[in-house]
Backbone as CSV, one residue per row, in Angstrom:
resi,resn,N_x,N_y,N_z,CA_x,CA_y,CA_z,C_x,C_y,C_z
1,MET,97.096,130.858,156.956,96.913,129.742,156.029,96.762,130.281,154.605
2,LYS,97.354,129.574,153.648,97.272,130.002,152.259,95.852,129.868,151.743
3,SER,95.528,130.688,150.738,94.196,130.612,150.149,93.985,129.236,149.531
4,MET,92.753,128.794,149.561,92.394,127.481,149.034,92.243,127.573,147.517
5,ARG,92.937,126.706,146.794,92.903,126.708,145.335,91.803,125.760,144.867
6,ILE,90.816,126.314,144.145,89.684,125.481,143.756,89.426,125.540,142.252
7,LEU,88.797,124.489,141.769,88.343,124.391,140.381,86.818,124.437,140.400
8,ILE,86.242,125.195,139.471,84.784,125.280,139.371,84.347,124.727,138.017
9,ILE,83.465,123.737,138.055,82.899,123.154,136.836,81.412,123.496,136.847
10,GLU,81.050,124.480,136.056,79.692,125.055,136.099,79.334,125.607,134.722
11,ASP,78.129,125.296,134.238,77.738,125.742,132.891,76.796,126.934,132.898
12,ASP,76.334,127.353,134.072,75.441,128.524,134.150,76.294,129.784,134.279
13,MET,76.197,130.654,133.288,77.053,131.849,133.266,76.820,132.739,134.478
14,ASN,75.568,132.863,134.908,75.285,133.694,136.081,75.951,133.123,137.326
15,ASP,75.887,131.800,137.467,76.541,131.166,138.617,78.049,131.369,138.561
16,CYS,78.612,131.248,137.357,80.057,131.455,137.196,80.448,132.863,137.627
17,ASN,79.688,133.851,137.156,79.977,135.245,137.517,79.824,135.472,139.020
18,ASN,78.836,134.800,139.614,78.644,134.939,141.064,79.830,134.375,141.837
19,PHE,80.365,133.246,141.370,81.545,132.666,142.017,82.750,133.612,141.884
20,ILE,82.935,134.157,140.692,84.058,135.079,140.457,83.948,136.304,141.352
21,ASN,82.751,136.888,141.404,82.539,138.081,142.236,82.740,137.779,143.712
22,SER,82.287,136.611,144.126,82.446,136.224,145.527,83.919,136.064,145.887
23,VAL,84.668,135.387,145.033,86.095,135.169,145.287,86.857,136.492,145.296
24,ASN,86.454,137.406,144.428,87.123,138.714,144.365,86.954,139.514,145.656
25,ASN,85.948,139.151,146.435,85.687,139.882,147.673,86.194,139.168,148.922
26,ARG,86.994,138.114,148.709,87.537,137.396,149.852,88.975,136.988,149.559
27,ASN,89.715,136.626,150.571,91.133,136.281,150.370,91.472,134.859,150.804
28,ASP,90.446,134.041,151.039,90.708,132.676,151.496,90.550,131.640,150.388
29,ILE,90.135,132.091,149.198,89.929,131.160,148.079,90.481,131.756,146.796
30,GLU,91.083,130.899,145.982,91.609,131.293,144.673,91.069,130.316,143.627
31,ILE,90.503,130.838,142.545,90.012,129.984,141.462,91.168,129.698,140.505
32,VAL,91.530,128.422,140.361,92.629,128.054,139.459,92.111,127.549,138.119
33,GLY,90.805,127.357,138.013,90.217,126.928,136.755,88.708,127.058,136.816
34,LEU,88.110,127.458,135.686,86.659,127.569,135.597,86.250,127.080,134.216
35,THR,85.401,126.069,134.164,85.013,125.485,132.891,83.576,124.979,132.954
36,ASP,82.948,124.853,131.782,81.595,124.292,131.729,81.630,122.818,131.314
37,SER,82.831,122.228,131.284,83.010,120.868,130.766,83.656,119.952,131.801
38,ASP,83.041,118.793,132.041,83.648,117.821,132.938,84.925,117.250,132.339
39,VAL,84.989,117.153,131.012,86.182,116.656,130.334,87.346,117.619,130.530
40,GLU,87.087,118.910,130.310,88.124,119.919,130.543,88.480,119.986,132.019
41,GLY,87.485,119.741,132.871,87.736,119.756,134.310,88.776,118.744,134.731
42,LEU,88.731,117.553,134.145,89.731,116.521,134.454,91.127,116.969,134.050
43,LYS,91.217,117.672,132.920,92.517,118.181,132.478,93.040,119.230,133.453
44,TYR,92.152,120.101,133.941,92.553,121.101,134.936,93.085,120.411,136.194
45,VAL,92.403,119.353,136.618,92.819,118.655,137.837,94.232,118.112,137.682
46,LYS,94.524,117.519,136.515,95.839,116.922,136.284,96.951,117.965,136.289
47,VAL,96.639,119.164,135.810,97.662,120.204,135.672,97.734,121.106,136.900
48,LYS,96.574,121.488,137.434,96.517,122.492,138.509,96.466,121.897,139.917
49,HIS,96.041,120.644,140.041,95.938,119.984,141.349,95.191,120.833,142.374
50,PRO,93.927,121.158,142.090,93.167,121.987,143.033,92.911,121.268,144.351
51,GLU,92.815,122.046,145.409,92.518,121.465,146.720,91.034,121.156,146.845
52,GLY,90.222,121.928,146.118,88.776,121.713,146.154,88.160,121.839,144.769
53,ILE,87.028,121.170,144.569,86.322,121.205,143.286,84.842,121.459,143.541
54,VAL,84.293,122.465,142.853,82.846,122.688,142.846,82.324,122.100,141.539
55,LEU,81.458,121.091,141.634,80.984,120.364,140.459,79.476,120.486,140.326
56,ASP,79.040,121.135,139.242,77.616,121.172,138.905,77.259,119.824,138.285
57,LEU,76.245,119.162,138.832,75.918,117.811,138.382,75.280,117.788,136.995
58,GLU,74.570,118.865,136.640,73.936,118.915,135.319,74.604,120.004,134.481
59,LEU,75.296,119.584,133.431,76.009,120.533,132.572,75.310,120.599,131.215
60,ASN,74.041,121.007,131.245,73.212,120.991,130.039,73.726,121.918,128.947
61,ASN,74.455,122.973,129.339,74.956,123.945,128.356,76.444,123.778,128.071
62,SER,76.993,122.630,128.459,78.422,122.395,128.244,78.752,122.416,126.754
63,THR,79.864,123.061,126.420,80.272,123.159,125.013,81.122,121.988,124.556
64,SER,81.745,121.269,125.499,82.651,120.198,125.073,82.652,118.991,125.996
65,GLY,81.709,118.938,126.918,81.700,117.828,127.864,80.398,117.063,127.843
66,ASN,80.142,116.332,128.933,78.933,115.529,129.065,77.848,116.310,129.797
67,ILE,76.605,116.070,129.417,75.487,116.746,130.082,75.366,116.268,131.520
68,ASP,75.596,114.989,131.726,75.563,114.391,133.057,76.992,114.297,133.583
69,ALA,77.280,114.979,134.697,78.651,115.036,135.218,78.955,113.929,136.217
70,LEU,78.064,112.965,136.368,78.317,111.873,137.315,79.613,111.134,136.998
71,GLY,79.886,110.977,135.697,81.080,110.249,135.295,82.370,110.924,135.717
72,PHE,82.315,112.239,135.969,83.512,112.977,136.377,84.111,112.374,137.641
73,LEU,83.254,112.006,138.587,83.742,111.515,139.872,84.480,110.185,139.728
74,SER,83.944,109.281,138.897,84.626,108.005,138.704,85.921,108.171,137.921
75,GLU,85.916,109.093,136.933,87.134,109.354,136.168,88.190,110.017,137.035
76,LEU,87.754,110.831,137.991,88.678,111.505,138.904,89.468,110.485,139.718
77,LYS,88.799,109.425,140.147,89.468,108.396,140.941,90.577,107.706,140.142
78,LYS,90.386,107.592,138.833,91.351,106.887,137.989,92.654,107.673,137.812
79,LEU,92.651,108.964,138.158,93.842,109.793,137.955,94.954,109.466,138.955
80,ASN,94.591,108.815,140.066,95.600,108.468,141.085,96.432,109.696,141.460
81,LEU,95.751,110.708,141.951,96.402,111.992,142.229,97.380,111.940,143.398
82,GLY,97.175,111.029,144.322,98.016,111.003,145.513,97.440,111.862,146.628
83,TYR,96.299,112.467,146.376,95.584,113.232,147.400,94.107,113.231,147.016
84,GLU,93.237,113.622,147.941,91.804,113.643,147.674,91.295,115.074,147.758
85,PRO,90.959,115.687,146.609,90.401,117.033,146.660,89.029,117.022,147.336
86,ILE,88.714,118.102,148.014,87.380,118.262,148.587,86.413,118.530,147.438
87,ILE,85.311,117.799,147.404,84.369,117.926,146.288,83.004,118.368,146.805
88,VAL,82.568,119.530,146.331,81.232,120.040,146.618,80.418,119.939,145.341
89,VAL,79.361,119.143,145.368,78.490,118.979,144.203,77.280,119.894,144.357
90,THR,76.941,120.607,143.290,75.747,121.449,143.274,74.781,120.879,142.240
91,THR,73.469,120.948,142.530,72.506,120.330,141.625,71.092,120.868,141.830
92,HIS,70.304,120.784,140.758,68.872,121.094,140.840,68.069,119.840,141.158
93,ILE,68.724,118.694,141.138,68.054,117.417,141.386,67.846,117.215,142.886
94,ASN,66.656,116.756,143.232,66.366,116.446,144.637,65.962,114.969,144.707
95,SER,66.975,114.108,144.738,66.741,112.665,144.695,67.718,111.956,145.627
96,LYS,67.179,111.242,146.629,68.036,110.512,147.572,68.875,109.472,146.835
97,ARG,68.299,108.858,145.824,69.011,107.831,145.073,70.253,108.417,144.392
98,ILE,70.071,109.589,143.751,71.192,110.256,143.087,72.206,110.720,144.121
99,TYR,71.706,111.269,145.233,72.610,111.761,146.274,73.473,110.625,146.825
100,ASP,72.866,109.461,147.056,73.624,108.318,147.558,74.707,107.906,146.563
101,MET,74.349,107.952,145.273,75.300,107.572,144.227,76.468,108.551,144.178
102,VAL,76.154,109.838,144.293,77.187,110.871,144.246,78.121,110.752,145.445
103,HIS,77.554,110.548,146.630,78.393,110.375,147.829,79.271,109.141,147.709
104,LYS,78.694,108.074,147.188,79.446,106.821,147.021,80.643,107.018,146.106
105,ASN,80.515,107.947,145.158,81.589,108.187,144.195,82.565,109.274,144.638
106,GLY,82.446,109.723,145.883,83.493,110.585,146.427,83.136,112.015,146.760
107,ALA,81.886,112.437,146.528,81.516,113.819,146.869,81.474,113.985,148.384
108,ASP,81.970,115.112,148.866,81.958,115.381,150.302,80.622,115.943,150.761
109,ILE,80.007,116.766,149.914,78.729,117.371,150.274,77.975,117.722,148.995
110,ILE,76.639,117.668,149.066,75.778,118.021,147.929,74.911,119.197,148.348
111,LEU,74.900,120.242,147.536,74.123,121.445,147.835,73.021,121.614,146.788
112,TYR,71.809,121.758,147.263,70.632,121.863,146.403,70.472,123.309,145.937
113,LYS,70.545,123.523,144.628,70.546,124.876,144.077,69.232,125.621,144.296
114,ASN,68.128,124.880,144.421,66.828,125.548,144.576,66.513,125.906,146.031
115,HIS,67.453,125.607,146.921,67.257,125.975,148.327,67.310,127.495,148.454
116,PRO,66.440,128.088,149.258,66.410,129.563,149.394,67.745,130.168,149.822
117,GLY,68.525,129.419,150.586,69.790,129.966,151.085,70.978,129.733,150.175
118,TYR,70.728,129.126,149.023,71.846,128.814,148.117,72.426,130.082,147.497
119,SER,73.755,130.168,147.474,74.457,131.279,146.826,75.910,130.862,146.616
120,ALA,76.632,131.631,145.833,78.048,131.351,145.615,78.812,131.418,146.938
121,ASP,78.510,132.424,147.751,79.170,132.549,149.052,78.883,131.338,149.940
122,TYR,77.650,130.863,149.890,77.273,129.702,150.704,78.099,128.478,150.294
123,VAL,78.248,128.281,148.975,79.032,127.151,148.467,80.483,127.267,148.915
124,LEU,81.060,128.453,148.750,82.470,128.652,149.091,82.707,128.546,150.597
125,ASN,81.759,129.014,151.376,81.886,128.878,152.830,81.863,127.406,153.246
126,LYS,81.028,126.611,152.572,81.003,125.181,152.848,82.344,124.542,152.494
127,MET,82.921,124.995,151.374,84.219,124.478,150.953,85.279,124.755,152.013
128,ILE,85.297,125.979,152.520,86.281,126.349,153.547,86.053,125.562,154.831
129,SER,84.795,125.367,155.208,84.514,124.623,156.442,84.952,123.167,156.310
130,LEU,84.793,122.593,155.117,85.250,121.223,154.888,86.770,121.145,154.946
131,ARG,87.409,122.201,154.459,88.870,122.242,154.514,89.353,122.214,155.951
132,GLU,88.650,122.882,156.823,89.072,122.994,158.211,88.887,121.702,158.990
133,ILE,87.905,120.879,158.575,87.649,119.650,159.341,88.209,118.405,158.667
134,THR,88.644,118.548,157.380,89.163,117.401,156.648,90.679,117.410,156.687
135,PRO,91.315,116.355,157.202,92.777,116.313,157.193,93.286,116.254,155.758
136,GLN,93.991,117.293,155.353,94.507,117.382,153.994,96.015,117.547,154.008
137,LYS,96.660,116.959,153.023,98.085,117.212,152.856,98.255,118.658,152.416
138,THR,99.308,119.297,152.873,99.554,120.664,152.454,99.912,120.694,150.982
139,ILE,99.698,121.827,150.361,100.036,121.977,148.951,101.531,121.749,148.757
140,GLU,102.338,122.211,149.730,103.780,122.022,149.621,104.128,120.534,149.608
141,THR,103.477,119.765,150.486,103.719,118.324,150.534,103.289,117.671,149.230
142,LEU,102.141,118.120,148.726,101.644,117.567,147.454,102.628,117.835,146.334
143,LYS,103.137,119.072,146.268,104.089,119.414,145.215,105.350,118.562,145.316
144,GLU,105.785,118.337,146.555,106.971,117.507,146.764,106.720,116.079,146.273
145,GLU,105.532,115.553,146.557,105.211,114.195,146.130,105.133,114.101,144.607
146,ILE,104.568,115.140,143.990,104.475,115.161,142.530,105.868,115.194,141.918
147,GLU,106.744,116.024,142.485,108.115,116.113,141.978,108.870,114.800,142.202
148,ASP,108.649,114.180,143.366,109.302,112.895,143.645,108.858,111.835,142.649
149,ASN,107.553,111.822,142.351,107.033,110.842,141.400,107.577,111.107,139.998
150,LYS,107.673,112.390,139.648,108.222,112.755,138.342,109.675,112.309,138.227
151,GLN,110.440,112.494,139.305,111.843,112.069,139.301,111.957,110.556,139.211
152,LYS,111.040,109.869,139.864,111.029,108.403,139.812,110.798,107.917,138.383
153,ILE,109.834,108.534,137.700,109.548,108.165,136.309,110.738,108.499,135.434
154,SER,111.325,109.689,135.640,112.477,110.124,134.847,113.653,109.164,135.006
155,ASP,113.918,108.752,136.230,115.027,107.819,136.485,114.773,106.473,135.816
156,CYS,113.536,106.052,135.838,113.161,104.779,135.227,113.372,104.835,133.712
157,ILE,112.991,105.948,133.095,113.189,106.126,131.654,114.675,106.120,131.322
158,SER,115.455,106.859,132.088,116.902,106.942,131.843,117.558,105.574,131.953
159,LYS,117.134,104.777,132.927,117.690,103.438,133.095,117.417,102.582,131.859
160,GLU,116.194,102.671,131.350,115.826,101.870,130.177,116.629,102.294,128.947
161,LEU,116.814,103.593,128.773,117.567,104.075,127.614,119.050,103.735,127.736
162,ASP,119.550,103.693,128.969,120.937,103.257,129.185,121.106,101.786,128.789
163,LEU,120.120,100.984,129.116,120.219,99.541,128.865,120.349,99.210,127.372
164,ILE,119.762,100.068,126.522,119.870,99.779,125.088,120.908,100.669,124.404
165,GLY,121.682,101.389,125.204,122.844,102.083,124.669,122.603,103.388,123.945
166,ILE,121.599,104.146,124.346,121.419,105.490,123.775,122.135,106.476,124.681
167,PRO,123.210,107.119,124.213,124.020,108.002,125.069,123.242,109.215,125.576
168,ALA,123.553,109.628,126.792,122.884,110.782,127.396,123.126,112.062,126.609
169,LYS,124.256,112.141,125.893,124.605,113.369,125.174,123.805,113.548,123.887
170,MET,123.150,112.504,123.409,122.406,112.616,122.152,121.136,113.439,122.366
171,VAL,120.918,114.425,121.525,119.744,115.284,121.674,118.467,114.480,121.483
172,GLY,118.535,113.451,120.619,117.364,112.614,120.409,116.926,111.893,121.667
173,ARG,117.905,111.559,122.523,117.563,110.910,123.794,116.732,111.856,124.656
174,LYS,117.075,113.137,124.664,116.299,114.106,125.447,114.868,114.162,124.941
175,TYR,114.696,114.139,123.604,113.351,114.152,123.037,112.584,112.897,123.460
176,ILE,113.250,111.760,123.385,112.610,110.490,123.749,112.209,110.504,125.227
177,HIS,113.135,110.914,126.066,112.880,110.973,127.514,111.669,111.842,127.815
178,ASP,111.647,113.052,127.256,110.566,113.981,127.568,109.240,113.529,126.991
179,ALA,109.278,112.857,125.842,108.047,112.333,125.242,107.434,111.250,126.127
180,ILE,108.270,110.326,126.585,107.785,109.240,127.438,107.266,109.799,128.761
181,LEU,108.020,110.711,129.352,107.627,111.315,130.625,106.279,112.010,130.498
182,TYR,106.113,112.777,129.428,104.854,113.509,129.222,103.681,112.538,129.095
183,LEU,103.839,111.494,128.298,102.744,110.557,128.062,102.403,109.736,129.304
184,VAL,103.408,109.401,130.102,103.143,108.667,131.344,102.404,109.564,132.336
185,GLU,102.822,110.823,132.427,102.197,111.754,133.381,100.818,112.214,132.936
186,ASN,100.541,112.144,131.648,99.274,112.663,131.117,98.512,111.562,130.390
187,LYS,98.361,110.449,131.066,97.684,109.297,130.479,96.278,109.680,130.034
188,GLY,95.928,109.329,128.801,94.608,109.642,128.278,94.527,110.967,127.560
189,ASP,95.578,111.787,127.683,95.604,113.060,126.965,95.867,112.788,125.486
190,ASN,95.053,113.410,124.626,95.176,113.156,123.179,96.127,114.111,122.472
191,THR,96.874,114.894,123.245,97.816,115.837,122.635,98.869,115.095,121.821
192,ASN,99.150,115.574,120.607,100.209,114.999,119.770,101.546,115.250,120.449
193,VAL,102.265,114.158,120.770,103.476,114.305,121.574,104.584,115.022,120.806
194,ILE,104.637,114.862,119.489,105.640,115.581,118.697,105.351,117.076,118.743
195,ARG,104.072,117.436,118.659,103.708,118.858,118.758,104.081,119.402,120.134
196,TYR,103.885,118.584,121.175,104.275,118.985,122.527,105.769,119.278,122.574
197,LEU,106.585,118.402,121.975,108.039,118.586,121.988,108.460,119.806,121.174
198,THR,107.769,120.073,120.068,108.116,121.258,119.266,107.877,122.533,120.077
199,ASN,106.847,122.527,120.912,106.571,123.698,121.752,107.620,123.861,122.844
200,ILE,108.101,122.740,123.368,109.088,122.783,124.446,110.463,123.197,123.918
201,TYR,110.871,122.593,122.816,112.236,122.794,122.312,112.329,123.844,121.199
202,LYS,111.172,124.344,120.742,111.159,125.367,119.678,111.880,124.867,118.416
203,LYS,111.664,123.588,118.114,112.210,122.972,116.911,111.053,122.484,116.047
204,SER,111.328,122.246,114.755,110.284,121.742,113.873,109.977,120.282,114.197
205,GLY,108.802,119.835,113.765,108.425,118.450,113.973,109.391,117.494,113.304
206,ASN,109.869,117.867,112.106,110.827,117.017,111.391,112.136,116.900,112.157
207,THR,112.593,118.021,112.737,113.837,118.006,113.512,113.705,117.092,114.727
208,ILE,112.564,117.195,115.417,112.316,116.356,116.592,112.282,114.881,116.193
209,THR,111.504,114.572,115.150,111.359,113.181,114.710,112.695,112.602,114.254
210,ASN,113.463,113.391,113.490,114.774,112.926,113.011,115.733,112.678,114.179
211,GLY,115.670,113.550,115.184,116.527,113.370,116.355,116.206,112.071,117.080
212,ILE,114.921,111.779,117.223,114.506,110.529,117.870,114.947,109.332,117.037
213,GLN,114.718,109.428,115.719,115.086,108.321,114.843,116.590,108.063,114.874
214,ASN,117.382,109.120,114.897,118.843,108.966,114.946,119.295,108.263,116.222
215,ALA,118.628,108.585,117.334,118.976,107.937,118.602,118.650,106.448,118.545
216,ILE,117.525,106.116,117.926,117.137,104.709,117.794,118.127,103.974,116.882
217,ILE,118.457,104.599,115.751,119.411,103.993,114.812,120.750,103.739,115.502
218,HIS,121.178,104.702,116.319,122.447,104.560,117.048,122.402,103.302,117.920
219,ALA,121.284,103.132,118.649,121.168,101.973,119.536,121.216,100.671,118.751
220,TRP,120.502,100.625,117.641,120.437,99.374,116.871,121.739,99.089,116.107
221,ASN,122.550,100.125,115.903,123.840,99.922,115.238,124.960,99.591,116.222
222,LYS,124.865,100.130,117.445,125.984,100.031,118.379,125.772,99.011,119.510
223,THR,124.532,98.732,119.843,124.262,97.875,120.999,124.211,96.405,120.574
224,ALA,124.707,95.546,121.435,124.701,94.112,121.150,123.278,93.625,120.901
225,VAL,123.138,92.758,119.906,121.818,92.239,119.543,121.148,91.559,120.723
226,ASP,121.921,90.798,121.494,121.357,90.101,122.653,120.753,91.078,123.663
227,ASP,121.416,92.214,123.849,120.896,93.230,124.766,119.597,93.838,124.232
228,LEU,119.571,94.123,122.935,118.356,94.678,122.342,117.190,93.704,122.468
229,LEU,117.452,92.429,122.219,116.398,91.419,122.310,115.903,91.258,123.747
230,GLU,116.808,91.468,124.714,116.420,91.325,126.116,115.633,92.523,126.622
231,TYR,116.065,93.704,126.238,115.483,94.913,126.829,114.432,95.592,125.958
232,TYR,114.374,95.259,124.678,113.317,95.807,123.813,112.606,94.606,123.187
233,THR,111.476,94.244,123.763,110.819,92.987,123.389,109.668,93.163,122.412
234,ALA,109.430,94.387,121.967,108.359,94.600,120.992,108.798,94.127,119.606
235,ARG,107.816,93.859,118.773,108.106,93.420,117.416,108.736,94.573,116.630
236,VAL,109.747,94.253,115.823,110.415,95.255,114.983,110.122,94.935,113.521
237,ASN,109.802,95.952,112.758,109.523,95.772,111.326,110.716,95.096,110.646
238,PRO,110.515,93.910,110.051,111.652,93.187,109.439,112.255,93.910,108.238
239,GLU,111.486,94.795,107.604,111.998,95.507,106.431,113.017,96.573,106.822
240,THR,112.742,97.274,107.918,113.650,98.347,108.358,114.635,97.849,109.412
241,GLY,114.205,96.877,110.195,115.067,96.346,111.242,115.089,97.164,112.513
242,ILE,114.373,98.283,112.531,114.320,99.135,113.720,112.887,99.635,113.928
243,PRO,112.531,99.990,115.164,111.186,100.525,115.416,111.064,101.969,114.933
244,THR,109.855,102.383,114.630,109.616,103.783,114.299,109.656,104.595,115.595
245,PRO,109.821,105.914,115.510,109.827,106.728,116.737,108.606,106.506,117.623
246,MET,107.396,106.455,117.025,106.195,106.294,117.837,106.091,104.891,118.417
247,GLU,106.473,103.880,117.658,106.490,102.513,118.194,107.428,102.432,119.393
248,PHE,108.586,103.026,119.245,109.605,103.008,120.291,109.109,103.726,121.545
249,ILE,108.585,104.934,121.366,108.126,105.741,122.508,106.993,105.046,123.247
250,TYR,105.992,104.555,122.519,104.836,103.947,123.183,105.166,102.594,123.804
251,TYR,106.164,101.906,123.274,106.628,100.676,123.929,107.114,101.005,125.342
252,TYR,107.902,102.080,125.453,108.445,102.437,126.763,107.408,103.104,127.658
253,VAL,106.435,103.783,127.079,105.328,104.318,127.900,104.628,103.161,128.606
254,ASP,104.278,102.131,127.843,103.607,100.956,128.430,104.507,100.266,129.459
255,LYS,105.781,100.146,129.135,106.719,99.456,130.036,106.901,100.227,131.339
256,ILE,107.071,101.536,131.247,107.257,102.363,132.452,106.010,102.338,133.310
257,GLU,104.837,102.405,132.673,103.578,102.381,133.449,103.435,101.083,134.231
258,ARG,103.898,99.983,133.651,103.833,98.699,134.367,104.825,98.673,135.532
259,GLU,105.971,99.319,135.343,107.013,99.281,136.369,106.711,100.166,137.563
260,ILE,106.003,101.275,137.314,105.720,102.193,138.426,104.360,101.910,139.060
């Protein structure tokens, strides 16, 4: 069986080092992300798709997240991952009320840090034991589902751009397609989408923006007005007669999200 890919969200440096040392001495677990922030943890989940998550409930020393990590569990559910990672919560709190709340929000097990037997190895062994008894989709199946969903979104974007007459050969269409795809797949990410495209295509921001604008201008010059009114229903600035690149992209982000 392949090693289990896990994410660790922990703000205690000693605990982090203990997890690293423990993993280095075994071959059944691989750390794909380690952070002291529940906010950064959500980003890791979206990109790395870990099979398991170790979540410290109190992140008092977090540099960029929330001190209380309870919200992580509810935000995790909103990601609609298509699978359920195994979640091991660690905490110094000894409260049945909190434990019930954590379990209700999706934690598989809660480990009390002040217990004499608590250690990094103990946590990781619990993770592996949960893996063995919990029916999980294989990583290969998960990757296939992610790729299938990505293709579904891509096809949906292409169909919409075809309807308003933006040719596949136009470079601006590629920029538009990839911008919409990125924003749909990374909902809530505050990354500037033009900056994302400049990193992908190694072009300047002006080049990317001009390419998108040219594709939009082409559609509004060549496509029948009735078709534009039917397939692009957002308000258009009456002074320019065409949408701006960001107006255009976010219109289709919202439209694609509703369709899928």
